[in-house]
Residue, then its C-alpha position, 0 to 999 in steps of 0.5 A: x909305896x916304895x921309891x923308884x930308888x929302892x926299885x933300882x936297888x933291888x933290880x941291881x941286886x937281882x942283876x936286872x936292867x929296867x927301863x923307866x916303864x918297868x921301874x914304874x910297873x915294879x914300883x907299883x907291884x912291889x908296893x902291893x906285895x909289901x902292903x899285903x905282907x903288912x896286912x898278914x903281919x896284922x893277923x893274930x896268929x898267937x893261937x895257931x900252932x906252927x906247921x912245917x908241912x901241910x900234910x902233917x907227915x914228917x920224916x917218913x922213911x922206909x927200911x933200907x932193904x933190897x926187894x926183888x921186883x921180878x919173879x925167878x922166871x923173869x930174872x932168868x929171862x933177863x939173865x939169858x939176854x945179858x951178854x955176861x952173867x956171874x952168880x945171878x947178876x948181869x956182869x958189866x965192864x968195870x969203869x973204875x981203875x981201882x978199889x981204893x975209895x979215895x982214887x975212885x972219888x978222884x975219878x969223878x967230877x962233882x956231877x957224878x960224871x967220869x973225868x976225861x983224864x981218868x979214862 
């Protein structure tokens, strides 16, 4: 069984404040978990092949191809409703002030949102 001091240390690492009742509860629960892990360590897994995924699939990739989801009739209807269109595409107002990739990147914060100063 783990000690109350070990529970306090774990709580400190997790930035948790525990009262005495919670310390006792977690001492029992963590001990049960560690006992179970110890039981699992006793198993002979030398004949078991390591797995990364339970489904057996790995690196499933699709080709990077543009695929039209609408037929020509639907595309025409969509373009008719757009406020502006150019060469079969919906034309929108530019939000970028330049074509320079470094300046474009500087206009956005890490969350992909436009920086207020760059508007």
